[in-house]
BALOBA-1460 file (C-alpha; in Angstrom, 3 decimals):
// residues 284
<rec num="1" residu="m" x="15.076" y="-92.672" z="-132.805"/>
<rec num="2" residu="n" x="14.819" y="-90.382" z="-135.835"/>
<rec num="3" residu="r" x="16.666" y="-87.089" z="-135.650"/>
<rec num="4" residu="l" x="14.490" y="-84.060" z="-136.350"/>
<rec num="5" residu="s" x="15.375" y="-81.002" z="-138.429"/>
<rec num="6" residu="i" x="13.064" y="-77.984" z="-138.492"/>
<rec num="7" residu="i" x="13.448" y="-75.671" z="-141.489"/>
<rec num="8" residu="l" x="12.051" y="-72.143" z="-141.594"/>
<rec num="9" residu="p" x="12.313" y="-70.073" z="-144.789"/>
<rec num="10" residu="a" x="12.387" y="-66.385" z="-143.873"/>
<rec num="11" residu="k" x="12.563" y="-63.068" z="-145.664"/>
<rec num="12" residu="n" x="12.606" y="-60.006" z="-143.408"/>
<rec num="13" residu="e" x="10.832" y="-61.880" z="-140.598"/>
<rec num="14" residu="a" x="13.091" y="-60.791" z="-137.706"/>
<rec num="15" residu="p" x="10.235" y="-59.655" z="-135.365"/>
<rec num="16" residu="a" x="8.348" y="-62.923" z="-135.865"/>
<rec num="17" residu="l" x="11.472" y="-65.065" z="-135.487"/>
<rec num="18" residu="a" x="12.454" y="-63.300" z="-132.267"/>
<rec num="19" residu="e" x="9.233" y="-64.614" z="-130.728"/>
<rec num="20" residu="l" x="8.988" y="-67.927" z="-132.577"/>
<rec num="21" residu="l" x="12.493" y="-69.396" z="-132.191"/>
<rec num="22" residu="p" x="12.567" y="-69.516" z="-128.353"/>
<rec num="23" residu="r" x="9.145" y="-71.177" z="-128.329"/>
<rec num="24" residu="l" x="10.287" y="-73.657" z="-130.936"/>
<rec num="25" residu="r" x="13.415" y="-74.495" z="-128.942"/>
<rec num="26" residu="i" x="11.297" y="-75.160" z="-125.831"/>
<rec num="27" residu="a" x="8.831" y="-77.324" z="-127.775"/>
<rec num="28" residu="q" x="11.557" y="-79.336" z="-129.581"/>
<rec num="29" residu="p" x="14.773" y="-79.020" z="-127.521"/>
<rec num="30" residu="d" x="16.625" y="-81.790" z="-129.379"/>
<rec num="31" residu="a" x="15.765" y="-80.676" z="-132.900"/>
<rec num="32" residu="e" x="18.135" y="-79.117" z="-135.402"/>
<rec num="33" residu="i" x="16.640" y="-75.729" z="-136.275"/>
<rec num="34" residu="i" x="17.623" y="-74.103" z="-139.564"/>
<rec num="35" residu="v" x="16.482" y="-70.653" z="-140.666"/>
<rec num="36" residu="v" x="17.040" y="-70.059" z="-144.365"/>
<rec num="37" residu="d" x="17.487" y="-66.306" z="-144.794"/>
<rec num="38" residu="d" x="16.196" y="-65.522" z="-148.282"/>
<rec num="39" residu="g" x="18.101" y="-62.271" z="-148.833"/>
<rec num="40" residu="s" x="16.700" y="-60.458" z="-145.781"/>
<rec num="41" residu="t" x="17.679" y="-56.851" z="-145.165"/>
<rec num="42" residu="d" x="16.565" y="-56.720" z="-141.530"/>
<rec num="43" residu="g" x="18.050" y="-58.318" z="-138.409"/>
<rec num="44" residu="t" x="17.188" y="-61.926" z="-139.270"/>
<rec num="45" residu="r" x="20.765" y="-63.169" z="-138.913"/>
<rec num="46" residu="l" x="21.227" y="-61.400" z="-135.595"/>
<rec num="47" residu="v" x="18.003" y="-62.892" z="-134.214"/>
<rec num="48" residu="c" x="19.150" y="-66.367" z="-135.262"/>
<rec num="49" residu="a" x="22.556" y="-65.869" z="-133.630"/>
<rec num="50" residu="e" x="20.923" y="-64.766" z="-130.381"/>
<rec num="51" residu="a" x="18.616" y="-67.810" z="-130.453"/>
<rec num="52" residu="g" x="21.522" y="-70.159" z="-131.190"/>
<rec num="53" residu="v" x="20.062" y="-71.603" z="-134.389"/>
<rec num="54" residu="v" x="21.684" y="-72.212" z="-137.777"/>
<rec num="55" residu="c" x="21.101" y="-69.447" z="-140.318"/>
<rec num="56" residu="l" x="21.728" y="-70.076" z="-144.013"/>
<rec num="57" residu="s" x="21.904" y="-66.700" z="-145.751"/>
<rec num="58" residu="s" x="21.741" y="-65.925" z="-149.454"/>
<rec num="59" residu="p" x="23.021" y="-62.643" z="-150.912"/>
<rec num="60" residu="y" x="19.700" y="-62.002" z="-152.685"/>
<rec num="61" residu="s" x="16.165" y="-63.347" z="-152.658"/>
<rec num="62" residu="m" x="15.774" y="-66.603" z="-154.566"/>
<rec num="63" residu="g" x="12.218" y="-67.459" z="-153.522"/>
<rec num="64" residu="n" x="10.426" y="-69.476" z="-150.877"/>
<rec num="65" residu="g" x="10.874" y="-72.773" z="-152.721"/>
<rec num="66" residu="a" x="14.579" y="-72.126" z="-153.192"/>
<rec num="67" residu="a" x="14.921" y="-71.558" z="-149.435"/>
<rec num="68" residu="i" x="13.150" y="-74.853" z="-148.771"/>
<rec num="69" residu="k" x="15.514" y="-76.703" z="-151.090"/>
<rec num="70" residu="r" x="18.610" y="-75.163" z="-149.516"/>
<rec num="71" residu="g" x="17.375" y="-76.055" z="-146.045"/>
<rec num="72" residu="a" x="16.499" y="-79.630" z="-147.037"/>
<rec num="73" residu="r" x="19.956" y="-80.189" z="-148.499"/>
<rec num="74" residu="a" x="21.700" y="-78.846" z="-145.390"/>
<rec num="75" residu="a" x="19.522" y="-80.621" z="-142.811"/>
<rec num="76" residu="q" x="20.980" y="-83.609" z="-140.954"/>
<rec num="77" residu="g" x="17.717" y="-85.063" z="-139.673"/>
<rec num="78" residu="d" x="15.879" y="-88.161" z="-140.837"/>
<rec num="79" residu="v" x="12.615" y="-86.236" z="-140.498"/>
<rec num="80" residu="l" x="12.114" y="-82.696" z="-141.783"/>
<rec num="81" residu="v" x="9.529" y="-80.232" z="-140.536"/>
<rec num="82" residu="f" x="8.857" y="-77.128" z="-142.604"/>
<rec num="83" residu="m" x="7.305" y="-74.081" z="-140.947"/>
<rec num="84" residu="d" x="6.714" y="-70.509" z="-142.076"/>
<rec num="85" residu="g" x="8.940" y="-67.953" z="-140.402"/>
<rec num="86" residu="d" x="6.140" y="-65.401" z="-140.008"/>
<rec num="87" residu="g" x="4.715" y="-66.730" z="-136.743"/>
<rec num="88" residu="q" x="1.546" y="-68.313" z="-138.168"/>
<rec num="89" residu="h" x="2.377" y="-71.849" z="-137.064"/>
<rec num="90" residu="d" x="2.277" y="-73.036" z="-133.464"/>
<rec num="91" residu="p" x="5.427" y="-74.917" z="-132.337"/>
<rec num="92" residu="a" x="3.207" y="-77.121" z="-130.168"/>
<rec num="93" residu="d" x="1.660" y="-78.561" z="-133.353"/>
<rec num="94" residu="v" x="5.000" y="-80.023" z="-134.450"/>
<rec num="95" residu="a" x="4.517" y="-82.916" z="-132.037"/>
<rec num="96" residu="r" x="1.063" y="-83.598" z="-133.491"/>
<rec num="97" residu="l" x="2.464" y="-83.818" z="-137.012"/>
<rec num="98" residu="l" x="5.276" y="-86.103" z="-135.870"/>
<rec num="99" residu="g" x="2.814" y="-88.339" z="-134.046"/>
<rec num="100" residu="k" x="0.845" y="-88.807" z="-137.247"/>
<rec num="101" residu="l" x="4.046" y="-89.462" z="-139.193"/>
<rec num="102" residu="d" x="4.871" y="-92.292" z="-136.773"/>
<rec num="103" residu="e" x="1.649" y="-94.031" z="-137.798"/>
<rec num="104" residu="g" x="3.300" y="-94.986" z="-141.090"/>
<rec num="105" residu="y" x="2.861" y="-91.902" z="-143.256"/>
<rec num="106" residu="d" x="5.625" y="-90.332" z="-145.334"/>
<rec num="107" residu="l" x="4.141" y="-86.834" z="-145.455"/>
<rec num="108" residu="v" x="1.901" y="-85.124" z="-142.903"/>
<rec num="109" residu="v" x="0.475" y="-81.679" z="-143.645"/>
<rec num="110" residu="g" x="-1.001" y="-79.186" z="-141.207"/>
<rec num="111" residu="a" x="-4.431" y="-78.401" z="-142.688"/>
<rec num="112" residu="r" x="-5.819" y="-74.931" z="-141.953"/>
<rec num="113" residu="d" x="-9.515" y="-74.350" z="-141.375"/>
<rec num="114" residu="w" x="-11.497" y="-71.510" z="-142.991"/>
<rec num="115" residu="d" x="-10.886" y="-69.127" z="-140.085"/>
<rec num="116" residu="s" x="-7.131" y="-69.554" z="-140.570"/>
<rec num="117" residu="q" x="-7.183" y="-68.381" z="-144.195"/>
<rec num="118" residu="a" x="-5.593" y="-65.019" z="-144.984"/>
<rec num="119" residu="g" x="-8.752" y="-63.362" z="-146.289"/>
<rec num="120" residu="v" x="-11.822" y="-64.517" z="-148.208"/>
<rec num="121" residu="g" x="-10.065" y="-64.428" z="-151.576"/>
<rec num="122" residu="r" x="-7.235" y="-66.677" z="-150.428"/>
<rec num="123" residu="g" x="-9.733" y="-68.993" z="-148.745"/>
<rec num="124" residu="v" x="-11.788" y="-69.382" z="-151.931"/>
<rec num="125" residu="a" x="-8.640" y="-69.959" z="-154.007"/>
<rec num="126" residu="n" x="-7.324" y="-72.614" z="-151.606"/>
<rec num="127" residu="t" x="-10.721" y="-74.332" z="-151.599"/>
<rec num="128" residu="l" x="-10.561" y="-74.484" z="-155.391"/>
<rec num="129" residu="y" x="-7.033" y="-75.940" z="-155.311"/>
<rec num="130" residu="n" x="-8.077" y="-78.566" z="-152.757"/>
<rec num="131" residu="w" x="-11.096" y="-79.577" z="-154.841"/>
<rec num="132" residu="l" x="-9.067" y="-79.879" z="-158.019"/>
<rec num="133" residu="a" x="-6.287" y="-81.862" z="-156.338"/>
<rec num="134" residu="t" x="-8.853" y="-84.202" z="-154.782"/>
<rec num="135" residu="r" x="-10.400" y="-84.839" z="-158.193"/>
<rec num="136" residu="m" x="-7.008" y="-85.407" z="-159.804"/>
<rec num="137" residu="t" x="-5.597" y="-87.787" z="-157.190"/>
<rec num="138" residu="g" x="-8.705" y="-89.596" z="-156.012"/>
<rec num="139" residu="h" x="-7.654" y="-88.845" z="-152.417"/>
<rec num="140" residu="q" x="-9.055" y="-86.228" z="-150.075"/>
<rec num="141" residu="v" x="-6.759" y="-83.172" z="-150.086"/>
<rec num="142" residu="a" x="-7.499" y="-80.992" z="-147.058"/>
<rec num="143" residu="d" x="-4.917" y="-78.249" z="-147.662"/>
<rec num="144" residu="l" x="-2.818" y="-78.278" z="-150.814"/>
<rec num="145" residu="t" x="-0.877" y="-75.064" z="-150.162"/>
<rec num="146" residu="s" x="-0.024" y="-75.339" z="-146.456"/>
<rec num="147" residu="g" x="3.654" y="-74.687" z="-145.731"/>
<rec num="148" residu="f" x="3.512" y="-76.494" z="-142.369"/>
<rec num="149" residu="r" x="4.446" y="-80.126" z="-142.947"/>
<rec num="150" residu="a" x="6.488" y="-83.046" z="-141.628"/>
<rec num="151" residu="v" x="8.135" y="-85.416" z="-144.074"/>
<rec num="152" residu="r" x="10.680" y="-88.213" z="-144.217"/>
<rec num="153" residu="a" x="13.903" y="-86.648" z="-145.482"/>
<rec num="154" residu="d" x="14.892" y="-89.379" z="-147.919"/>
<rec num="155" residu="k" x="11.490" y="-89.313" z="-149.599"/>
<rec num="156" residu="f" x="11.412" y="-85.509" z="-149.829"/>
<rec num="157" residu="r" x="14.855" y="-85.279" z="-151.391"/>
<rec num="158" residu="e" x="13.721" y="-87.547" z="-154.229"/>
<rec num="159" residu="f" x="11.633" y="-84.655" z="-155.533"/>
<rec num="160" residu="i" x="13.854" y="-81.643" z="-154.858"/>
<rec num="161" residu="y" x="14.627" y="-81.310" z="-158.565"/>
<rec num="162" residu="l" x="10.879" y="-80.943" z="-159.261"/>
<rec num="163" residu="l" x="10.293" y="-78.113" z="-156.797"/>
<rec num="164" residu="p" x="9.980" y="-74.549" z="-158.125"/>
<rec num="165" residu="n" x="11.858" y="-71.659" z="-156.547"/>
<rec num="166" residu="g" x="8.640" y="-69.719" z="-155.888"/>
<rec num="167" residu="f" x="5.729" y="-70.124" z="-153.508"/>
<rec num="168" residu="s" x="4.186" y="-73.295" z="-154.962"/>
<rec num="169" residu="y" x="6.565" y="-75.875" z="-153.467"/>
<rec num="170" residu="p" x="3.791" y="-77.294" z="-151.175"/>
<rec num="171" residu="t" x="1.603" y="-78.004" z="-154.199"/>
<rec num="172" residu="t" x="4.375" y="-79.686" z="-156.162"/>
<rec num="173" residu="s" x="5.655" y="-81.799" z="-153.281"/>
<rec num="174" residu="t" x="2.175" y="-82.971" z="-152.254"/>
<rec num="175" residu="m" x="1.264" y="-84.026" z="-155.786"/>
<rec num="176" residu="a" x="4.642" y="-85.755" z="-156.188"/>
<rec num="177" residu="f" x="4.019" y="-87.836" z="-153.066"/>
<rec num="178" residu="f" x="0.566" y="-88.853" z="-154.273"/>
<rec num="179" residu="r" x="1.928" y="-89.707" z="-157.715"/>
<rec num="180" residu="s" x="4.648" y="-91.924" z="-156.212"/>
<rec num="181" residu="a" x="2.217" y="-93.739" z="-153.879"/>
<rec num="182" residu="y" x="3.792" y="-92.397" z="-150.689"/>
<rec num="183" residu="p" x="1.093" y="-92.161" z="-147.978"/>
<rec num="184" residu="v" x="-0.045" y="-88.626" z="-147.129"/>
<rec num="185" residu="a" x="-2.081" y="-87.517" z="-144.098"/>
<rec num="186" residu="y" x="-3.537" y="-84.250" z="-142.814"/>
<rec num="187" residu="v" x="-3.715" y="-82.900" z="-139.262"/>
<rec num="188" residu="p" x="-6.099" y="-79.996" z="-138.540"/>
<rec num="189" residu="i" x="-4.329" y="-76.876" z="-137.250"/>
<rec num="190" residu="k" x="-5.140" y="-73.284" z="-136.364"/>
<rec num="191" residu="a" x="-2.938" y="-70.720" z="-138.081"/>
<rec num="192" residu="a" x="-2.455" y="-67.365" z="-136.362"/>
<rec num="193" residu="q" x="-2.246" y="-63.986" z="-138.047"/>
<rec num="194" residu="r" x="1.187" y="-63.497" z="-139.536"/>
<rec num="195" residu="v" x="3.564" y="-60.967" z="-138.004"/>
<rec num="196" residu="g" x="4.293" y="-58.188" z="-140.473"/>
<rec num="197" residu="k" x="3.234" y="-57.810" z="-144.109"/>
<rec num="198" residu="s" x="2.689" y="-60.689" z="-146.508"/>
<rec num="199" residu="h" x="5.076" y="-61.028" z="-149.456"/>
<rec num="200" residu="i" x="2.260" y="-62.244" z="-151.729"/>
<rec num="201" residu="k" x="1.041" y="-59.688" z="-154.323"/>
<rec num="202" residu="p" x="-2.670" y="-60.255" z="-155.110"/>
<rec num="203" residu="l" x="-2.631" y="-59.374" z="-158.835"/>
<rec num="204" residu="k" x="0.721" y="-60.856" z="-159.829"/>
<rec num="205" residu="d" x="0.412" y="-63.922" z="-157.634"/>
<rec num="206" residu="g" x="-3.263" y="-64.350" z="-158.539"/>
<rec num="207" residu="v" x="-2.219" y="-65.051" z="-162.137"/>
<rec num="208" residu="r" x="0.560" y="-67.315" z="-160.887"/>
<rec num="209" residu="f" x="-1.844" y="-69.288" z="-158.696"/>
<rec num="210" residu="l" x="-4.149" y="-69.695" z="-161.694"/>
<rec num="211" residu="l" x="-1.264" y="-71.284" z="-163.553"/>
<rec num="212" residu="i" x="-0.721" y="-73.571" z="-160.558"/>
<rec num="213" residu="i" x="-4.148" y="-75.079" z="-161.208"/>
<rec num="214" residu="f" x="-2.995" y="-76.230" z="-164.635"/>
<rec num="215" residu="k" x="0.342" y="-77.295" z="-163.203"/>
<rec num="216" residu="i" x="-1.445" y="-79.512" z="-160.677"/>
<rec num="217" residu="a" x="-3.211" y="-81.315" z="-163.491"/>
<rec num="218" residu="t" x="-0.182" y="-81.702" z="-165.745"/>
<rec num="219" residu="l" x="2.075" y="-82.718" z="-162.854"/>
<rec num="220" residu="y" x="-0.146" y="-85.516" z="-161.646"/>
<rec num="221" residu="s" x="-2.002" y="-86.869" z="-164.680"/>
<rec num="222" residu="p" x="-1.942" y="-84.770" z="-167.867"/>
<rec num="223" residu="l" x="-4.563" y="-86.849" z="-169.682"/>
<rec num="224" residu="k" x="-7.142" y="-85.863" z="-167.069"/>
<rec num="225" residu="l" x="-6.728" y="-82.289" z="-168.316"/>
<rec num="226" residu="f" x="-6.116" y="-82.831" z="-172.030"/>
<rec num="227" residu="v" x="-8.787" y="-85.466" z="-172.736"/>
<rec num="228" residu="p" x="-11.721" y="-83.253" z="-171.594"/>
<rec num="229" residu="a" x="-10.239" y="-80.326" z="-173.548"/>
<rec num="230" residu="s" x="-9.896" y="-82.539" z="-176.615"/>
<rec num="231" residu="g" x="-13.458" y="-83.769" z="-176.168"/>
<rec num="232" residu="l" x="-14.709" y="-80.187" z="-175.954"/>
<rec num="233" residu="f" x="-13.045" y="-79.250" z="-179.261"/>
<rec num="234" residu="f" x="-14.480" y="-82.382" z="-180.904"/>
<rec num="235" residu="l" x="-17.970" y="-81.608" z="-179.605"/>
<rec num="236" residu="l" x="-17.768" y="-78.004" z="-180.804"/>
<rec num="237" residu="g" x="-16.699" y="-79.269" z="-184.225"/>
<rec num="238" residu="c" x="-19.739" y="-81.559" z="-184.362"/>
<rec num="239" residu="v" x="-22.090" y="-78.768" z="-183.296"/>
<rec num="240" residu="n" x="-20.618" y="-76.415" z="-185.888"/>
<rec num="241" residu="y" x="-20.910" y="-79.088" z="-188.584"/>
<rec num="242" residu="a" x="-24.546" y="-79.785" z="-187.701"/>
<rec num="243" residu="w" x="-25.395" y="-76.068" z="-187.889"/>
<rec num="244" residu="t" x="-23.585" y="-75.430" z="-191.173"/>
<rec num="245" residu="f" x="-24.985" y="-78.605" z="-192.748"/>
<rec num="246" residu="m" x="-28.536" y="-77.597" z="-191.899"/>
<rec num="247" residu="h" x="-28.049" y="-74.040" z="-193.196"/>
<rec num="248" residu="y" x="-25.603" y="-74.500" z="-196.083"/>
<rec num="249" residu="g" x="-25.550" y="-78.250" z="-196.703"/>
<rec num="250" residu="r" x="-21.762" y="-78.542" z="-196.489"/>
<rec num="251" residu="l" x="-18.766" y="-79.077" z="-194.237"/>
<rec num="252" residu="t" x="-16.940" y="-75.850" z="-193.370"/>
<rec num="253" residu="n" x="-13.329" y="-75.122" z="-192.460"/>
<rec num="254" residu="g" x="-14.419" y="-74.230" z="-188.913"/>
<rec num="255" residu="s" x="-15.497" y="-77.783" z="-188.125"/>
<rec num="256" residu="t" x="-12.354" y="-79.215" z="-189.681"/>
<rec num="257" residu="l" x="-10.152" y="-76.899" z="-187.608"/>
<rec num="258" residu="l" x="-11.990" y="-77.805" z="-184.393"/>
<rec num="259" residu="w" x="-11.637" y="-81.540" z="-185.072"/>
<rec num="260" residu="s" x="-7.962" y="-81.050" z="-185.909"/>
<rec num="261" residu="a" x="-7.511" y="-79.162" z="-182.641"/>
<rec num="262" residu="a" x="-9.150" y="-82.069" z="-180.782"/>
<rec num="263" residu="v" x="-6.652" y="-84.524" z="-182.249"/>
<rec num="264" residu="i" x="-3.669" y="-82.234" z="-181.577"/>
<rec num="265" residu="v" x="-4.696" y="-81.566" z="-177.962"/>
<rec num="266" residu="f" x="-5.188" y="-85.296" z="-177.344"/>
<rec num="267" residu="l" x="-1.761" y="-86.138" z="-178.795"/>
<rec num="268" residu="i" x="-0.109" y="-83.409" z="-176.694"/>
<rec num="269" residu="g" x="-1.782" y="-84.901" z="-173.625"/>
<rec num="270" residu="l" x="-0.545" y="-88.365" z="-174.559"/>
<rec num="271" residu="i" x="3.030" y="-87.118" z="-174.931"/>
<rec num="272" residu="s" x="2.762" y="-85.194" z="-171.650"/>
<rec num="273" residu="e" x="1.582" y="-88.351" z="-169.894"/>
<rec num="274" residu="q" x="4.609" y="-90.246" z="-171.133"/>
<rec num="275" residu="i" x="6.991" y="-87.458" z="-170.090"/>
<rec num="276" residu="t" x="5.408" y="-87.312" z="-166.622"/>
<rec num="277" residu="s" x="5.793" y="-91.070" z="-166.224"/>
<rec num="278" residu="l" x="9.458" y="-90.885" z="-167.222"/>
<rec num="279" residu="i" x="10.122" y="-88.043" z="-164.781"/>
<rec num="280" residu="y" x="8.713" y="-89.957" z="-161.822"/>
<rec num="281" residu="r" x="10.313" y="-93.212" z="-162.916"/>
<rec num="282" residu="q" x="13.780" y="-91.677" z="-162.475"/>
<rec num="283" residu="n" x="13.564" y="-92.235" z="-158.741"/>
<rec num="284" residu="q" x="11.843" y="-95.609" z="-158.642"/>
């Protein structure tokens, strides 16, 4: 029987943890529970001590992804379950994720429905991420950014070096599993309203999430991003040449620059594809 470790990254989530940890202990009495305190200034450590769970504390905030990595390294279980420490995830759903994992999958993600999204803006953004990831991988991606997931520990640790220290670890880990041909499944869940205030800043993190879109493409298959961009530059060069030839009867510098940009972008994509292949090949 596989030993289970449940890892909860937390930053100033003491009120939510005080309610969540006892429920989690009842739902999974034999599991190792690890709270990774990401530089909290509230009573997170005290709540963990009262609940009898392991608390890994850092002297300052390193980020959600950093907390996940620290927890994964410290965990003793063969199977890891990651949950948010803000009370959004139902401990009863852990068993559902584990049941799906037992069907032969290496990663099972709790997929939120529209009603579980934290606002319309976040819902639209997540829908866009899911669509893009589906197009990139050729597999249906129901929830790319969900932090509620069950995974086989040995497989997850293969990609720890790829994970960022910020909020986008779910995106990176999901795409890494698809890239390495590890089977991924989704289980529908209902996420509750979080306890307390979100740490996500709409303007700052909105720009960061936009960059994640490009990261998704370059992480999984760079040529799928660079080839269309190269084709667009080439097409614009042709259009500009046709217009200038009809009006001036000559080839202009604008067309030459656009065609040069098409070649450069394509070559960058080709190099990126080779680098991506080498990165993933390190663990094969």
